[in-house]
Backbone as ProteinMPNN parsed JSONL, in Angstrom:
{"seq_chain_A": "MTLAATIRGLYAVLDRDDLALARSLVGRDGAKAAVLQVRLKSMARATSTRDLLRIAGLARALTREHGVPLIINDRRDVALAVGADGVHLGQDDLPLAEARRIANGAGRAQRFVIGVSTHDLAQVTAAVAGGADYLGCGPVFATATKANPDPVQGVDALAAAVRAAGRVPVVAIGGVTPDRCPALAAAGAAAACCIAAVNNAPDPVLAGRAVAAAWP", "coords_chain_A": {"N_chain_A": [[55.184, 114.989, 140.815], [55.79, 117.684, 138.679], [54.22, 118.799, 136.023], [54.541, 121.114, 134.524], [57.211, 121.576, 134.632], [58.363, 119.393, 133.387], [57.141, 118.659, 130.982], [57.991, 119.073, 127.898], [58.787, 119.447, 124.589], [58.832, 116.422, 122.97], [55.862, 114.747, 123.248], [55.197, 111.655, 123.618], [53.417, 108.809, 122.272], [52.449, 105.562, 122.911], [51.072, 103.4, 120.806], [50.517, 100.785, 120.284], [51.075, 97.249, 120.863], [54.104, 97.045, 121.451], [57.059, 96.762, 122.581], [59.621, 97.362, 121.754], [59.258, 99.67, 120.254], [58.415, 101.369, 122.31], [60.786, 101.506, 123.789], [62.368, 102.831, 121.921], [61.292, 105.308, 122.031], [61.593, 106.302, 124.671], [63.996, 105.375, 125.719], [67.52, 105.442, 126.684], [69.064, 105.844, 124.403], [67.14, 106.725, 122.756], [64.302, 108.569, 121.479], [64.075, 110.586, 123.272], [61.706, 111.335, 124.656], [59.545, 113.472, 126.513], [57.322, 112.751, 127.899], [55.385, 109.763, 128.131], [52.553, 108.376, 126.754], [50.209, 105.765, 127.061], [48.158, 104.654, 124.654], [45.924, 102.86, 123.156], [44.187, 103.001, 120.958], [44.16, 102.308, 118.254], [44.173, 99.586, 118.239], [41.988, 98.875, 119.664], [39.702, 97.194, 119.51], [40.73, 94.671, 119.717], [41.949, 94.606, 122.119], [41.979, 93.577, 125.354], [41.143, 94.34, 128.801], [42.964, 93.014, 130.35], [45.133, 92.714, 128.564], [45.728, 95.409, 128.153], [46.529, 96.153, 130.723], [48.836, 94.595, 130.925], [50.495, 95.687, 128.88], [50.616, 98.351, 129.713], [51.843, 97.975, 132.172], [54.398, 97.061, 131.411], [55.252, 99.346, 130.083], [55.287, 101.059, 132.267], [57.406, 100.042, 133.82], [59.529, 100.535, 132.091], [59.438, 103.351, 131.705], [59.827, 104.197, 134.314], [62.425, 103.332, 134.744], [63.809, 105.092, 133.102], [63.113, 107.554, 134.001], [60.828, 108.909, 133.019], [57.66, 110.423, 132.834], [54.597, 108.563, 132.983], [51.569, 108.307, 131.313], [48.213, 107.227, 131.135], [45.827, 106.696, 128.671], [42.526, 107.659, 129.103], [41.729, 105.392, 130.874], [41.338, 105.368, 134.113], [41.375, 103.389, 136.076], [43.248, 101.506, 135.166], [45.514, 103.121, 135.06], [45.91, 103.706, 137.807], [46.256, 101.115, 138.734], [48.713, 100.246, 137.65], [50.423, 102.062, 138.677], [50.849, 104.434, 137.286], [51.704, 107.839, 136.373], [49.617, 109.466, 135.765], [46.508, 110.269, 134.043], [44.922, 110.663, 130.86], [42.254, 112.504, 129.649], [39.497, 112.573, 127.411], [36.984, 114.722, 125.919], [34.628, 113.301, 126.097], [35.04, 111.481, 128.045], [35.345, 110.356, 131.51], [34.239, 112.914, 133.715], [36.365, 115.663, 134.671], [36.363, 116.507, 137.399], [35.32, 114.273, 138.721], [37.209, 112.331, 138.074], [39.398, 113.384, 139.435], [38.473, 113.151, 142.054], [38.363, 110.361, 142.379], [41.062, 109.734, 142.071], [42.181, 111.097, 144.245], [41.201, 109.588, 146.3], [42.689, 107.335, 146.229], [44.884, 107.105, 147.797], [47.435, 108.049, 147.072], [50.836, 109.147, 147.2], [51.774, 111.289, 145.796], [50.656, 113.957, 143.615], [48.145, 113.039, 141.358], [48.351, 113.154, 137.991], [46.326, 114.82, 135.666], [45.421, 115.116, 132.421], [43.721, 116.894, 129.825], [41.921, 116.709, 126.827], [41.276, 119.332, 124.583], [39.27, 121.372, 122.404], [38.424, 123.85, 121.731], [38.205, 127.318, 122.826], [36.389, 127.552, 124.934], [36.386, 125.009, 126.082], [39.037, 124.881, 126.871], [39.114, 126.895, 128.847], [37.309, 125.803, 130.714], [38.627, 123.415, 131.43], [40.994, 124.35, 132.605], [39.935, 125.807, 134.763], [38.847, 123.685, 136.113], [41.026, 122.412, 137.142], [42.889, 120.97, 135.58], [46.024, 119.45, 134.838], [47.551, 119.61, 132.571], [46.983, 120.45, 129.121], [45.722, 119.022, 126.119], [45.633, 120.365, 122.964], [43.771, 120.891, 120.065], [42.388, 119.441, 117.015], [45.351, 120.705, 115.608], [46.161, 120.559, 113.004], [44.898, 118.818, 110.078], [44.016, 115.439, 110.719], [44.537, 111.904, 110.581], [44.442, 110.133, 112.571], [42.243, 109.863, 114.253], [38.958, 108.511, 113.849], [36.69, 110.124, 113.653], [37.44, 113.085, 113.627], [37.708, 116.219, 115.454], [36.903, 119.618, 114.365], [39.475, 121.243, 112.486], [41.796, 123.36, 114.096], [44.028, 125.096, 113.787], [47.113, 127.053, 113.827], [46.952, 129.656, 114.873], [44.712, 129.505, 116.553], [45.722, 127.692, 118.375], [47.702, 129.28, 119.599], [46.033, 131.13, 120.847], [44.774, 129.446, 122.653], [46.923, 128.763, 124.269], [47.435, 131.225, 125.485], [45.054, 131.517, 126.924], [45.259, 129.378, 128.641], [47.218, 130.038, 130.448], [49.439, 129.329, 133.012], [49.212, 126.627, 132.706], [50.47, 123.852, 131.059], [50.428, 123.402, 127.498], [49.816, 120.994, 125.082], [50.349, 120.489, 121.742], [48.208, 118.924, 119.457], [47.199, 116.627, 116.866], [47.627, 115.943, 113.6], [50.317, 116.581, 113.635], [53.629, 117.01, 112.545], [57.212, 116.58, 112.335], [58.344, 118.786, 110.888], [56.508, 120.795, 111.285], [56.718, 121.533, 113.885], [58.43, 123.717, 114.83], [56.789, 125.998, 114.378], [54.719, 125.457, 116.134], [56.009, 125.527, 118.582], [56.738, 128.218, 118.547], [54.239, 129.316, 118.805], [53.748, 128.954, 121.419], [53.23, 126.469, 122.526], [53.944, 123.861, 124.848], [54.797, 121.374, 124.188], [54.641, 118.76, 121.679], [52.419, 116.392, 120.399], [53.025, 113.644, 118.612], [51.968, 111.001, 116.713], [51.506, 109.093, 114.385], [53.464, 110.3, 112.731], [55.821, 109.882, 114.064], [55.809, 107.248, 115.234], [55.319, 105.607, 113.02], [57.363, 106.191, 111.369], [60.305, 105.572, 109.305], [62.54, 105.607, 110.943], [61.897, 105.879, 114.085], [63.304, 107.019, 116.238], [64.938, 109.086, 115.168], [62.902, 110.664, 114.052], [61.43, 111.348, 116.342], [63.357, 112.782, 117.773], [63.662, 114.92, 116.078], [61.287, 116.239, 116.474], [61.549, 116.959, 119.191], [63.674, 118.718, 118.976], [62.657, 121.187, 118.315], [62.168, 122.405, 120.652], [64.54, 123.526, 122.212]], "CA_chain_A": [[55.674, 115.419, 139.514], [55.26, 118.951, 138.187], [54.225, 118.707, 134.57], [55.04, 122.35, 133.934], [58.664, 121.512, 134.588], [58.866, 118.231, 132.658], [56.519, 118.432, 129.685], [58.611, 119.976, 126.929], [59.335, 118.735, 123.442], [58.064, 115.313, 122.421], [54.88, 114.015, 124.033], [55.118, 110.432, 122.827], [52.277, 107.933, 122.495], [52.598, 104.15, 122.538], [49.755, 103.091, 120.257], [50.402, 99.36, 119.975], [51.814, 96.323, 121.725], [55.425, 97.056, 120.815], [58.01, 97.238, 123.583], [60.767, 97.943, 121.051], [58.878, 101.058, 119.942], [58.454, 102.116, 123.571], [62.204, 101.771, 124.108], [62.901, 103.829, 120.989], [60.735, 106.604, 122.402], [62.024, 106.808, 125.975], [65.272, 104.824, 126.154], [68.691, 106.346, 126.742], [69.483, 106.151, 123.04], [65.911, 106.883, 121.999], [63.837, 109.862, 120.97], [64.111, 111.56, 124.377], [60.366, 111.827, 124.941], [59.351, 114.07, 127.833], [56.193, 112.036, 128.484], [54.879, 108.666, 127.313], [51.167, 107.996, 126.998], [49.741, 104.517, 126.471], [46.863, 104.918, 124.001], [45.819, 101.74, 122.23], [42.957, 103.178, 120.186], [44.254, 101.656, 116.954], [43.952, 98.156, 118.414], [41.028, 98.807, 120.766], [38.781, 96.07, 119.397], [41.41, 93.426, 120.058], [42.658, 94.789, 123.379], [41.227, 93.372, 126.583], [41.706, 95.039, 129.948], [44.158, 92.257, 130.747], [46.222, 93.095, 127.66], [46.077, 96.795, 128.435], [47.296, 96.147, 131.969], [50.168, 94.045, 130.646], [51.27, 96.661, 128.104], [50.846, 99.508, 130.58], [52.826, 97.581, 133.181], [55.717, 97.06, 130.772], [55.593, 100.752, 129.856], [55.607, 101.654, 133.569], [58.759, 99.631, 134.193], [60.469, 101.207, 131.199], [59.47, 104.789, 131.986], [60.431, 104.397, 135.634], [63.876, 103.146, 134.569], [64.401, 106.236, 132.415], [62.661, 108.804, 134.612], [59.862, 109.576, 132.139], [56.295, 110.274, 133.316], [53.71, 107.685, 132.219], [50.155, 108.68, 131.313], [47.347, 106.256, 130.485], [44.672, 107.329, 128.044], [41.148, 107.348, 129.48], [41.461, 104.392, 131.893], [41.863, 105.692, 135.446], [41.611, 102.157, 136.818], [44.516, 100.938, 134.708], [46.578, 104.032, 135.491], [46.145, 103.506, 139.23], [46.709, 99.743, 138.962], [50.121, 100.071, 137.293], [51.226, 103.112, 139.291], [51.168, 105.489, 136.325], [51.726, 109.189, 136.939], [48.37, 110.155, 135.533], [45.568, 109.824, 133.029], [44.517, 111.698, 129.908], [40.821, 112.41, 129.423], [38.865, 113.272, 126.311], [35.781, 115.455, 126.296], [33.538, 112.358, 126.34], [35.453, 110.555, 129.1], [34.92, 110.709, 132.862], [34.47, 114.335, 134.015], [37.606, 115.966, 135.376], [36.161, 116.542, 138.853], [35.136, 112.906, 139.2], [38.511, 111.667, 137.969], [40.229, 113.885, 140.533], [37.96, 112.576, 143.299], [38.797, 108.966, 142.432], [42.515, 109.718, 142.28], [42.475, 111.538, 145.605], [40.829, 108.528, 147.219], [43.525, 106.16, 146.004], [45.976, 107.098, 148.768], [48.721, 108.299, 146.419], [51.701, 110.081, 147.916], [51.987, 112.472, 144.976], [49.487, 114.369, 142.842], [47.808, 112.275, 140.162], [48.293, 114.098, 136.879], [45.187, 114.658, 134.772], [45.431, 115.927, 131.217], [42.403, 116.963, 129.186], [41.89, 117.147, 125.433], [40.379, 120.471, 124.343], [39.121, 121.648, 120.976], [38.053, 125.25, 121.549], [38.562, 128.12, 123.997], [35.479, 127.268, 126.044], [36.877, 123.793, 126.716], [40.292, 125.251, 127.532], [38.773, 127.628, 130.068], [36.683, 124.876, 131.654], [39.625, 122.472, 131.919], [41.881, 125.083, 133.509], [39.162, 126.097, 135.969], [38.624, 122.425, 136.799], [42.259, 121.921, 137.753], [43.697, 120.11, 134.721], [47.468, 119.669, 134.982], [48.019, 120.033, 131.254], [45.943, 120.362, 128.101], [45.994, 118.709, 124.735], [44.832, 121.317, 122.189], [43.77, 120.617, 118.641], [43.545, 119.212, 116.163], [45.935, 121.896, 115.006], [46.136, 120.269, 111.572], [44.065, 117.659, 109.744], [44.608, 114.215, 111.232], [43.901, 110.632, 110.231], [44.554, 109.252, 113.733], [40.895, 109.639, 114.767], [37.966, 108.215, 112.824], [35.808, 111.289, 113.547], [38.172, 114.168, 114.29], [37.08, 117.528, 115.645], [37.326, 120.585, 113.343], [40.852, 121.727, 112.556], [41.86, 124.642, 114.808], [45.057, 125.957, 113.231], [48.156, 127.537, 114.731], [46.483, 130.856, 115.578], [43.838, 129.049, 117.64], [46.618, 127.116, 119.375], [48.296, 130.396, 120.341], [44.982, 131.673, 121.713], [44.584, 128.48, 123.732], [48.068, 128.915, 125.168], [47.21, 132.438, 126.286], [43.938, 131.262, 127.84], [45.66, 128.362, 129.616], [48.101, 130.63, 131.441], [50.581, 128.508, 133.413], [48.953, 125.21, 132.433], [51.141, 123.503, 129.798], [49.588, 123.016, 126.371], [50.428, 120.074, 124.123], [49.706, 120.567, 120.431], [47.828, 117.597, 118.984], [46.456, 116.556, 115.628], [48.315, 116.193, 112.339], [51.634, 117.173, 113.89], [54.808, 116.391, 111.943], [58.406, 117.295, 112.818], [58.592, 120.07, 110.224], [55.548, 121.781, 111.768], [56.923, 121.789, 115.309], [58.919, 125.068, 115.154], [55.66, 126.926, 114.439], [53.969, 125.14, 117.343], [56.798, 126.066, 119.694], [56.629, 129.671, 118.481], [52.898, 129.674, 119.262], [53.723, 128.834, 122.865], [52.986, 125.109, 123.001], [55.035, 123.297, 125.646], [55.204, 120.108, 123.584], [53.813, 118.314, 120.57], [52.086, 114.972, 120.38], [53.106, 113.05, 117.275], [51.772, 109.548, 116.762], [51.883, 108.475, 113.116], [54.686, 110.887, 112.168], [56.974, 109.321, 114.773], [55.727, 105.797, 115.409], [55.344, 104.921, 111.73], [58.515, 106.658, 110.586], [61.337, 104.554, 109.111], [63.387, 105.646, 112.137], [61.183, 106.651, 115.098], [64.23, 107.777, 117.081], [65.277, 110.331, 114.466], [61.693, 111.471, 113.926], [61.128, 111.892, 117.658], [64.355, 113.8, 118.117], [63.384, 116.098, 115.258], [60.213, 116.946, 117.176], [62.111, 117.54, 120.409], [64.629, 119.771, 118.614], [61.968, 122.479, 118.235], [62.154, 122.959, 122.018], [65.921, 123.312, 122.707]], "C_chain_A": [[55.01, 116.729, 139.122], [55.358, 118.943, 136.674], [54.781, 119.959, 133.917], [56.554, 122.322, 133.77], [59.178, 120.411, 133.673], [58.295, 118.072, 131.263], [57.029, 119.471, 128.687], [59.205, 119.151, 125.797], [58.387, 117.67, 122.927], [57.17, 114.677, 123.474], [54.586, 112.756, 123.218], [53.905, 109.595, 123.221], [52.623, 106.527, 122.019], [51.225, 103.67, 122.101], [49.576, 101.625, 119.88], [51.267, 98.539, 120.919], [53.2, 96.124, 121.131], [56.434, 97.634, 121.798], [59.241, 97.856, 122.931], [60.482, 99.394, 120.681], [58.933, 101.902, 121.203], [59.886, 102.46, 123.944], [62.77, 102.84, 123.184], [62.401, 105.222, 121.327], [61.35, 107.168, 123.677], [63.388, 106.308, 126.435], [66.412, 105.827, 126.097], [69.175, 106.751, 125.36], [68.281, 106.406, 122.133], [65.591, 108.322, 121.64], [63.755, 110.949, 122.033], [62.736, 112.185, 124.631], [60.292, 112.384, 126.359], [58.266, 113.345, 128.618], [55.858, 110.875, 127.557], [53.446, 108.373, 127.73], [50.896, 106.642, 126.338], [48.326, 104.755, 125.963], [46.693, 103.895, 122.891], [44.558, 101.807, 121.385], [42.997, 102.391, 118.874], [44.007, 100.156, 117.047], [42.889, 97.899, 119.478], [40.132, 97.573, 120.693], [39.414, 94.761, 119.843], [42.083, 93.489, 121.425], [41.722, 94.602, 124.562], [41.85, 94.2, 127.69], [42.963, 94.336, 130.427], [45.361, 92.626, 129.883], [46.687, 94.52, 127.924], [46.905, 96.902, 129.704], [48.713, 95.64, 131.736], [51.037, 95.071, 129.925], [51.601, 97.884, 128.95], [51.874, 99.195, 131.655], [54.236, 97.554, 132.63], [56.187, 98.497, 130.52], [55.967, 101.436, 131.162], [57.025, 101.293, 133.996], [59.798, 100.38, 133.362], [60.571, 102.695, 131.514], [60.068, 105.079, 133.356], [61.958, 104.273, 135.54], [64.528, 104.4, 133.999], [63.887, 107.58, 132.929], [61.694, 109.602, 133.769], [58.458, 109.377, 132.707], [55.461, 109.396, 132.394], [52.263, 108.118, 132.416], [49.374, 107.582, 130.598], [46.138, 106.976, 129.908], [43.371, 106.77, 128.607], [40.981, 106.49, 130.742], [42.117, 104.734, 133.224], [42.199, 104.445, 136.23], [42.941, 101.523, 136.442], [45.686, 101.804, 135.158], [46.923, 103.82, 136.96], [46.714, 102.116, 139.499], [48.2, 99.572, 138.679], [51.015, 101.135, 137.916], [51.67, 104.173, 138.315], [51.106, 106.852, 137.007], [50.402, 109.911, 136.735], [47.556, 109.551, 134.418], [45.259, 110.993, 132.106], [43.066, 111.47, 129.539], [40.387, 113.181, 128.184], [37.607, 113.971, 126.796], [34.601, 114.531, 126.607], [33.882, 111.332, 127.409], [34.897, 111.011, 130.449], [35.191, 112.19, 133.124], [35.705, 114.546, 134.885], [37.435, 115.914, 136.891], [36.021, 115.14, 139.43], [36.443, 112.121, 139.143], [39.44, 112.105, 139.093], [39.782, 113.291, 141.86], [38.423, 111.131, 143.461], [40.285, 108.883, 142.73], [42.875, 110.105, 143.705], [42.147, 110.462, 146.631], [41.691, 107.29, 147.102], [44.737, 106.12, 146.929], [47.351, 107.311, 148.165], [49.523, 109.337, 147.2], [51.918, 111.361, 147.119], [50.746, 112.744, 144.125], [49.334, 113.51, 141.599], [47.57, 113.263, 139.034], [47.072, 113.796, 136.007], [45.312, 115.654, 133.625], [44.082, 115.858, 130.544], [42.563, 117.423, 127.738], [40.884, 118.273, 125.269], [40.395, 120.826, 122.867], [38.616, 123.052, 120.681], [38.337, 125.993, 122.854], [37.656, 127.855, 125.186], [35.943, 126.023, 126.799], [38.195, 124.042, 127.435], [40.001, 125.917, 128.864], [38.191, 126.705, 131.126], [37.704, 123.921, 132.252], [40.585, 123.14, 132.903], [41.17, 125.358, 134.832], [38.935, 124.833, 136.793], [39.866, 121.813, 137.4], [43.056, 120.952, 136.918], [45.176, 120.456, 134.877], [48.128, 120.053, 133.67], [46.87, 119.831, 130.278], [46.515, 119.824, 126.802], [45.085, 119.608, 123.903], [44.923, 121.003, 120.703], [42.436, 120.04, 118.185], [44.054, 120.5, 115.519], [45.911, 121.771, 113.484], [45.206, 119.076, 111.33], [44.778, 116.384, 110.18], [43.821, 113.0, 110.781], [43.924, 109.67, 111.417], [43.188, 108.913, 114.308], [39.929, 109.403, 113.607], [37.047, 109.411, 112.583], [36.446, 112.481, 114.253], [37.336, 115.427, 114.455], [37.578, 118.48, 114.557], [38.758, 121.062, 113.572], [40.869, 123.128, 113.147], [42.873, 125.608, 114.199], [46.011, 126.5, 114.281], [47.706, 128.771, 115.506], [45.574, 130.476, 116.753], [44.654, 128.396, 118.743], [47.235, 128.215, 120.226], [47.273, 131.024, 121.289], [44.724, 130.744, 122.894], [45.712, 128.572, 124.747], [47.877, 130.134, 126.068], [46.108, 132.201, 127.322], [44.331, 130.28, 128.942], [46.574, 128.916, 130.696], [49.293, 129.736, 131.747], [50.391, 127.019, 133.147], [49.577, 124.848, 131.089], [50.151, 123.026, 128.737], [50.39, 122.138, 125.423], [49.658, 120.173, 122.817], [49.438, 119.159, 119.917], [47.139, 117.717, 117.632], [47.249, 116.933, 114.392], [49.707, 116.763, 112.477], [52.725, 116.337, 113.223], [56.033, 117.182, 112.397], [58.615, 118.662, 112.182], [57.631, 121.171, 110.68], [55.823, 122.213, 113.201], [57.52, 123.155, 115.635], [57.792, 126.092, 115.245], [54.83, 126.701, 115.697], [54.691, 125.677, 118.571], [56.695, 127.588, 119.726], [55.258, 130.16, 118.956], [52.74, 129.509, 120.767], [53.429, 127.458, 123.403], [54.195, 124.599, 123.771], [55.601, 122.044, 125.009], [54.288, 119.805, 122.416], [53.623, 116.815, 120.664], [52.083, 114.497, 118.934], [52.911, 111.541, 117.421], [52.269, 108.939, 115.454], [53.227, 108.987, 112.604], [55.944, 110.385, 112.851], [56.92, 107.799, 114.777], [55.812, 105.026, 114.107], [56.483, 105.368, 110.837], [59.512, 105.526, 110.382], [62.288, 104.462, 110.299], [62.68, 106.503, 113.189], [62.089, 107.484, 115.992], [64.56, 109.115, 116.43], [64.065, 111.247, 114.345], [61.336, 112.121, 115.263], [62.105, 112.973, 118.069], [64.154, 115.066, 117.294], [62.254, 116.916, 115.865], [60.793, 117.676, 118.38], [63.027, 118.727, 120.121], [63.978, 121.138, 118.498], [61.872, 123.159, 119.587], [63.532, 122.751, 122.634], [66.058, 123.649, 124.191]], "O_chain_A": [[53.791, 116.862, 139.224], [56.446, 119.067, 136.11], [55.423, 119.879, 132.87], [57.105, 122.967, 132.878], [60.321, 120.479, 133.222], [58.909, 117.408, 130.428], [56.549, 120.604, 128.649], [60.026, 118.264, 126.026], [57.273, 117.971, 122.499], [57.654, 114.136, 124.468], [53.824, 112.791, 122.252], [53.428, 109.662, 124.354], [53.034, 106.326, 120.876], [50.316, 103.545, 122.921], [48.595, 101.265, 119.229], [52.082, 99.074, 121.671], [53.444, 95.162, 120.403], [56.643, 98.847, 121.844], [59.843, 98.773, 123.49], [61.362, 100.249, 120.783], [59.437, 103.025, 121.178], [60.168, 103.58, 124.369], [63.569, 103.67, 123.617], [63.025, 106.213, 120.948], [61.605, 108.369, 123.766], [63.892, 106.778, 127.454], [66.281, 106.915, 125.536], [69.643, 107.873, 125.165], [68.381, 106.318, 120.909], [66.475, 109.17, 121.514], [63.41, 112.093, 121.737], [62.614, 113.399, 124.799], [60.894, 111.84, 127.285], [58.286, 113.326, 129.849], [56.024, 110.979, 126.341], [53.161, 108.152, 128.907], [51.302, 106.404, 125.201], [47.411, 105.024, 126.741], [47.256, 104.05, 121.807], [43.929, 100.781, 121.123], [41.973, 101.867, 118.435], [43.67, 99.52, 116.048], [42.881, 96.847, 120.117], [39.835, 96.969, 121.724], [38.72, 93.849, 120.293], [42.721, 92.524, 121.844], [40.784, 95.376, 124.75], [42.961, 94.708, 127.538], [43.917, 94.982, 130.859], [46.465, 92.824, 130.39], [47.885, 94.805, 127.919], [47.876, 97.657, 129.754], [49.673, 96.184, 132.28], [52.183, 95.3, 130.313], [52.721, 98.392, 128.912], [52.685, 100.049, 132.011], [55.174, 97.979, 133.304], [57.358, 98.824, 130.714], [56.853, 102.291, 131.185], [57.764, 102.15, 134.482], [60.828, 100.807, 133.884], [61.673, 103.24, 131.582], [60.74, 106.094, 133.539], [62.687, 105.025, 136.186], [65.655, 104.738, 134.359], [64.194, 108.624, 132.355], [61.721, 110.832, 133.789], [58.098, 108.246, 133.036], [55.593, 109.467, 131.172], [51.795, 108.274, 133.544], [49.82, 107.066, 129.574], [45.502, 107.778, 130.592], [43.144, 105.561, 128.591], [40.167, 106.83, 131.6], [43.291, 104.437, 133.446], [43.184, 104.42, 136.968], [43.677, 101.054, 137.311], [46.721, 101.292, 135.585], [48.099, 103.762, 137.32], [47.554, 101.948, 140.383], [48.881, 98.832, 139.389], [52.229, 101.121, 137.712], [52.741, 104.758, 138.476], [50.527, 106.994, 138.084], [50.097, 110.864, 137.453], [47.862, 108.472, 133.911], [45.324, 112.155, 132.507], [42.687, 110.363, 129.158], [40.847, 114.296, 127.937], [37.214, 113.824, 127.953], [33.672, 114.934, 127.306], [33.104, 110.411, 127.655], [34.084, 111.932, 130.518], [36.269, 112.679, 132.787], [36.04, 113.711, 135.726], [38.27, 115.34, 137.59], [36.546, 114.853, 140.505], [36.75, 111.344, 140.048], [40.183, 111.291, 139.641], [40.616, 112.962, 142.704], [38.827, 110.722, 144.549], [40.721, 108.065, 143.54], [43.77, 109.512, 144.306], [42.743, 110.423, 147.707], [41.457, 106.3, 147.795], [45.538, 105.189, 146.851], [48.34, 106.803, 148.694], [48.97, 110.273, 147.779], [52.213, 112.407, 147.696], [49.899, 111.869, 143.943], [50.301, 113.284, 140.872], [46.684, 114.112, 139.121], [46.824, 112.642, 135.656], [45.31, 116.868, 133.831], [43.37, 114.863, 130.68], [43.253, 118.403, 127.46], [39.76, 118.18, 125.764], [41.387, 120.615, 122.17], [38.403, 123.409, 119.522], [38.67, 125.375, 123.865], [38.104, 127.925, 126.331], [35.896, 125.992, 128.029], [38.439, 123.471, 128.498], [40.574, 125.548, 129.889], [38.538, 126.808, 132.303], [37.661, 123.64, 133.45], [40.944, 122.549, 133.921], [41.747, 125.162, 135.901], [38.841, 124.893, 138.019], [39.783, 120.801, 138.097], [43.835, 120.173, 137.468], [45.532, 121.625, 135.029], [49.148, 120.742, 133.66], [45.905, 119.126, 130.575], [47.648, 120.131, 126.432], [43.873, 119.611, 124.117], [46.015, 120.867, 120.151], [41.445, 120.146, 118.908], [43.283, 121.279, 114.961], [45.672, 122.745, 112.77], [44.782, 118.41, 112.275], [45.994, 116.262, 110.03], [42.602, 113.053, 110.619], [43.482, 108.527, 111.298], [42.983, 107.803, 114.8], [40.053, 110.001, 112.539], [36.666, 109.683, 111.444], [36.036, 112.845, 115.355], [36.391, 115.672, 113.705], [38.572, 118.186, 113.893], [39.188, 121.257, 114.709], [40.07, 123.983, 112.763], [42.608, 126.806, 114.105], [45.746, 126.414, 115.48], [48.047, 128.917, 116.68], [45.668, 131.07, 117.827], [44.321, 128.528, 119.921], [47.285, 128.094, 121.45], [47.615, 131.405, 122.408], [44.484, 131.207, 124.009], [45.479, 128.47, 125.951], [48.131, 130.072, 127.271], [46.224, 132.64, 128.466], [43.797, 130.341, 130.049], [46.692, 128.315, 131.763], [50.074, 129.415, 130.851], [51.318, 126.234, 133.345], [49.252, 125.469, 130.077], [49.173, 122.342, 129.038], [51.496, 122.49, 125.014], [48.445, 119.963, 122.792], [50.323, 118.303, 119.936], [46.574, 118.756, 117.293], [47.516, 118.112, 114.158], [50.228, 117.366, 111.539], [52.735, 115.11, 113.329], [55.904, 118.338, 112.801], [59.021, 119.602, 112.865], [57.911, 122.353, 110.483], [55.215, 123.169, 113.682], [57.143, 123.727, 116.657], [57.833, 126.97, 116.107], [54.295, 127.653, 116.265], [54.067, 126.213, 119.487], [56.579, 128.183, 120.797], [55.131, 131.28, 119.45], [51.711, 129.884, 121.328], [53.378, 127.276, 124.619], [55.336, 124.869, 123.395], [56.753, 121.684, 125.255], [53.294, 120.494, 122.189], [54.554, 116.07, 120.969], [51.238, 114.904, 118.136], [53.629, 110.891, 118.181], [53.34, 108.333, 115.422], [54.039, 108.209, 112.102], [57.029, 110.455, 112.273], [57.876, 107.139, 114.371], [56.322, 103.906, 114.086], [56.561, 104.967, 109.676], [59.567, 104.607, 111.199], [62.783, 103.384, 110.627], [62.839, 107.724, 113.193], [61.684, 108.549, 116.458], [64.47, 110.16, 117.075], [64.18, 112.461, 114.514], [60.982, 113.3, 115.312], [61.707, 113.978, 118.657], [64.445, 116.166, 117.765], [62.259, 118.144, 115.782], [60.555, 118.87, 118.566], [63.137, 119.639, 120.941], [64.669, 122.154, 118.573], [61.538, 124.341, 119.674], [63.688, 121.886, 123.496], [67.145, 123.524, 124.755]]}, "name": "protein", "num_of_chains": 1, "seq": "MTLAATIRGLYAVLDRDDLALARSLVGRDGAKAAVLQVRLKSMARATSTRDLLRIAGLARALTREHGVPLIINDRRDVALAVGADGVHLGQDDLPLAEARRIANGAGRAQRFVIGVSTHDLAQVTAAVAGGADYLGCGPVFATATKANPDPVQGVDALAAAVRAAGRVPVVAIGGVTPDRCPALAAAGAAAACCIAAVNNAPDPVLAGRAVAAAWP"}
């Protein structure tokens, strides 16, 4: 899978045990997400590895049916166990080089995608140099998704990150809402990650499509 060719528009996140929500994000009549990440941070205290494997496995079957790449947040072991396309790493997770070494030793026929969250230009430069397949950059706006968010970067900083990333796709993260997506696309972001603004919307399909519409 070449992320540069497929990551465009809505980078969706499944943040709870809700197969109906997953279908609304990636199904044929859904929000047309370009990528689906399983990230159960909101229910982390109640989620065992067994539960995570079950939810990730259901998401894998659904994304495979609809031809959508599946990314697992943080857990390389779970990603490899369910045959996900890749993993997304935060700055405090397993180092990129080590994650790549583990993935390369798993005998996969195709490249294991590794995305990295970045919060400043130094982190962008390091992730690109380390071989990240795509970057999450932000928070662009204030966000309530994380308990202790990093400092807000703003749209200008996002544009600078895009320039520094070169050919590596950049996903705008943090406080993203559909109405803000045209500015993110204009800044050069390949996609936008919306969690609350899509998943908690009265109609996640319409909200997700509104995000995707900024990248025609």
